[in-house]
DRENPA-3360 file (N, C-alpha, C; in nm, 2 decimals, always signed):
BEGIN
1 = XXXXXXXX = +0.09/-0.12/-0.01/-0.01/+0.00/+0.00/+0.09/+0.11/-0.01 ~ +0.04/+0.24/-0.06/+0.11/+0.36/-0.07/+0.07/+0.46/+0.02 ~ +0.15/+0.53/+0.08/+0.11/+0.64/+0.18/+0.19/+0.77/+0.15 ~ +0.13/+0.89/+0.17/+0.21/+1.00/+0.15/+0.21/+1.08/+0.30 ~ +0.33/+1.12/+0.34/+0.34/+1.19/+0.47/+0.38/+1.33/+0.45 ~ +0.29/+1.41/+0.50/+0.31/+1.57/+0.50/+0.38/+1.60/+0.62 ~ +0.48/+1.69/+0.62/+0.56/+1.72/+0.73/+0.66/+1.62/+0.76 ~ +0.71/+1.55/+0.65/+0.79/+1.43/+0.67/+0.92/+1.47/+0.72;
9 = XXXXXXXX = +0.98/+1.59/+0.71/+1.11/+1.63/+0.76/+1.12/+1.65/+0.91 ~ +1.00/+1.67/+0.97/+0.99/+1.69/+1.11/+1.04/+1.58/+1.20 ~ +1.04/+1.60/+1.32/+1.09/+1.48/+1.42/+0.98/+1.37/+1.40 ~ +0.85/+1.42/+1.41/+0.75/+1.30/+1.41/+0.74/+1.24/+1.28 ~ +0.74/+1.33/+1.17/+0.74/+1.29/+1.04/+0.85/+1.19/+1.00 ~ +0.96/+1.21/+1.05/+1.07/+1.12/+1.02/+1.06/+0.99/+1.08 ~ +1.00/+0.99/+1.21/+0.96/+0.85/+1.28/+0.85/+0.79/+1.23 ~ +0.76/+0.86/+1.16/+0.64/+0.81/+1.09/+0.69/+0.75/+0.97;
17 = XXXXXXXX = +0.77/+0.80/+0.89/+0.82/+0.74/+0.76/+0.91/+0.61/+0.80 ~ +0.98/+0.62/+0.89/+1.06/+0.50/+0.94/+0.98/+0.40/+0.97 ~ +0.87/+0.41/+1.04/+0.77/+0.30/+1.09/+0.70/+0.24/+0.97 ~ +0.66/+0.34/+0.88/+0.59/+0.30/+0.76/+0.66/+0.20/+0.67 ~ +0.79/+0.23/+0.66/+0.88/+0.15/+0.57/+0.90/+0.01/+0.65 ~ +0.91/+0.00/+0.78/+0.93/-0.12/+0.84/+0.80/-0.21/+0.82 ~ +0.69/-0.15/+0.81/+0.57/-0.22/+0.79/+0.53/-0.24/+0.65 ~ +0.63/-0.21/+0.55/+0.61/-0.25/+0.42/+0.54/-0.15/+0.33;
25 = XXXXXXXX = +0.51/-0.04/+0.38/+0.44/+0.07/+0.29/+0.55/+0.13/+0.19 ~ +0.48/+0.18/+0.08/+0.56/+0.25/-0.02/+0.53/+0.40/+0.03 ~ +0.64/+0.47/+0.05/+0.61/+0.61/+0.12/+0.66/+0.72/+0.02 ~ +0.58/+0.81/+0.02/+0.60/+0.94/-0.06/+0.62/+1.05/+0.05 ~ +0.72/+1.13/+0.07/+0.74/+1.22/+0.18/+0.74/+1.37/+0.11 ~ +0.66/+1.45/+0.16/+0.65/+1.60/+0.12/+0.75/+1.67/+0.21 ~ +0.85/+1.75/+0.14/+0.93/+1.84/+0.22/+0.93/+1.97/+0.17 ~ +0.97/+2.07/+0.24/+0.95/+2.20/+0.18/+1.09/+2.25/+0.14;
33 = XXXXXXXX = +1.20/+2.21/+0.18/+1.33/+2.25/+0.13/+1.43/+2.14/+0.08 ~ +1.49/+2.17/-0.04/+1.56/+2.07/-0.10/+1.68/+2.01/+0.00 ~ +1.72/+2.08/+0.09/+1.82/+2.03/+0.18/+1.76/+1.91/+0.27 ~ +1.64/+1.90/+0.26/+1.56/+1.80/+0.35/+1.55/+1.65/+0.27 ~ +1.57/+1.67/+0.15/+1.55/+1.56/+0.06/+1.64/+1.43/+0.10 ~ +1.76/+1.48/+0.16/+1.86/+1.38/+0.19/+1.84/+1.31/+0.33 ~ +1.74/+1.34/+0.39/+1.69/+1.28/+0.52/+1.63/+1.15/+0.50 ~ +1.60/+1.09/+0.39/+1.54/+0.96/+0.37/+1.61/+0.87/+0.29;
41 = XXXXXXXX = +1.59/+0.74/+0.33/+1.66/+0.63/+0.23/+1.59/+0.64/+0.09 ~ +1.67/+0.55/+0.01/+1.64/+0.56/-0.12/+1.51/+0.51/-0.17 ~ +1.45/+0.41/-0.08/+1.32/+0.37/-0.11/+1.21/+0.48/-0.11 ~ +1.23/+0.59/-0.03/+1.13/+0.68/-0.02/+1.12/+0.79/-0.14 ~ +1.01/+0.79/-0.18/+0.99/+0.90/-0.29/+0.97/+1.04/-0.23 ~ +1.07/+1.13/-0.25/+1.06/+1.26/-0.18/+1.01/+1.37/-0.29 ~ +0.91/+1.43/-0.25/+0.84/+1.55/-0.33/+0.88/+1.67/-0.26 ~ +0.92/+1.78/-0.34/+0.96/+1.91/-0.29/+0.85/+2.00/-0.30;
49 = XXXXXXXX = +0.78/+2.06/-0.21/+0.67/+2.14/-0.23/+0.62/+2.21/-0.10 ~ +0.51/+2.27/-0.12/+0.44/+2.34/-0.01/+0.28/+2.29/-0.01 ~ +0.24/+2.30/+0.10/+0.08/+2.24/+0.11/-0.01/+2.34/+0.03 ~ +0.04/+2.46/+0.02/-0.05/+2.56/-0.06/-0.04/+2.56/-0.20 ~ +0.05/+2.46/-0.25/+0.07/+2.44/-0.40/-0.04/+2.35/-0.44 ~ -0.16/+2.38/-0.46/-0.27/+2.27/-0.48/-0.25/+2.20/-0.61 ~ -0.21/+2.25/-0.71/-0.20/+2.18/-0.84/-0.10/+2.07/-0.83 ~ +0.02/+2.11/-0.77/+0.13/+1.99/-0.75/+0.08/+1.89/-0.66;
57 = XXXXXXXX = +0.01/+1.93/-0.55/-0.04/+1.84/-0.45/-0.13/+1.73/-0.52 ~ -0.22/+1.79/-0.60/-0.33/+1.71/-0.66/-0.25/+1.60/-0.75 ~ -0.16/+1.64/-0.82/-0.08/+1.55/-0.91/-0.01/+1.44/-0.83 ~ +0.05/+1.48/-0.71/+0.12/+1.39/-0.63/+0.02/+1.28/-0.56 ~ -0.09/+1.33/-0.51/-0.18/+1.26/-0.43/-0.27/+1.16/-0.50 ~ -0.31/+1.20/-0.62/-0.40/+1.12/-0.71/-0.34/+1.05/-0.81 ~ -0.22/+1.06/-0.84/-0.14/+0.98/-0.93/-0.02/+0.92/-0.88 ~ +0.00/+0.81/-0.85/-0.11/+0.71/-0.84/-0.21/+0.73/-0.71;
65 = XXXXXXXX = -0.31/+0.66/-0.72/-0.42/+0.68/-0.62/-0.35/+0.65/-0.47 ~ -0.40/+0.73/-0.37/-0.35/+0.70/-0.23/-0.47/+0.69/-0.16 ~ -0.48/+0.61/-0.04/-0.59/+0.58/+0.03/-0.54/+0.61/+0.18 ~ -0.62/+0.67/+0.25/-0.60/+0.72/+0.39/-0.59/+0.58/+0.47 ~ -0.51/+0.58/+0.57/-0.50/+0.46/+0.64/-0.42/+0.48/+0.78 ~ -0.45/+0.45/+0.89/-0.38/+0.46/+1.01/-0.28/+0.36/+1.02 ~ -0.15/+0.39/+1.05/-0.05/+0.30/+1.07/-0.06/+0.25/+1.21 ~ -0.08/+0.13/+1.25/-0.08/+0.10/+1.38/+0.06/+0.06/+1.44;
73 = XXXXXXXX = +0.07/+0.09/+1.57/+0.20/+0.05/+1.63/+0.30/+0.17/+1.63 ~ +0.27/+0.28/+1.57/+0.36/+0.39/+1.58/+0.35/+0.46/+1.70 ~ +0.23/+0.50/+1.75/+0.21/+0.57/+1.88/+0.17/+0.47/+1.98 ~ +0.22/+0.48/+2.10/+0.17/+0.39/+2.20/+0.14/+0.48/+2.31 ~ +0.04/+0.42/+2.40/-0.01/+0.49/+2.51/-0.13/+0.57/+2.50 ~ -0.18/+0.62/+2.60/-0.30/+0.69/+2.60/-0.32/+0.80/+2.50 ~ -0.21/+0.88/+2.46/-0.22/+0.98/+2.37/-0.27/+0.93/+2.22 ~ -0.26/+0.81/+2.20/-0.31/+0.74/+2.07/-0.44/+0.75/+2.06;
81 = XXX = -0.53/+0.77/+2.16/-0.68/+0.76/+2.14/-0.74/+0.86/+2.06 ~ -0.68/+0.98/+2.04/-0.74/+1.09/+1.96/-0.66/+1.11/+1.83 ~ -0.59/+1.01/+1.78/-0.52/+1.02/+1.66/-0.60/+0.96/+1.55;
% end
């Protein structure tokens, strides 16, 4: 299954990407700065852009088709109830 992570260069985003990879997901990571593209292993597709660039995001999100799905096992404890 394919997922896209917005904010992938942040602390939580990087941990989320790593967990998604260990669970076998194909990951696309959205980052804002070109210097952040080197934060991820080769198997991660890194897209450079901003959330307000709607045309580019539509292309990335819907080609190929992505489905929203919660990855289990990433967050542990009571704080997970509201995720």
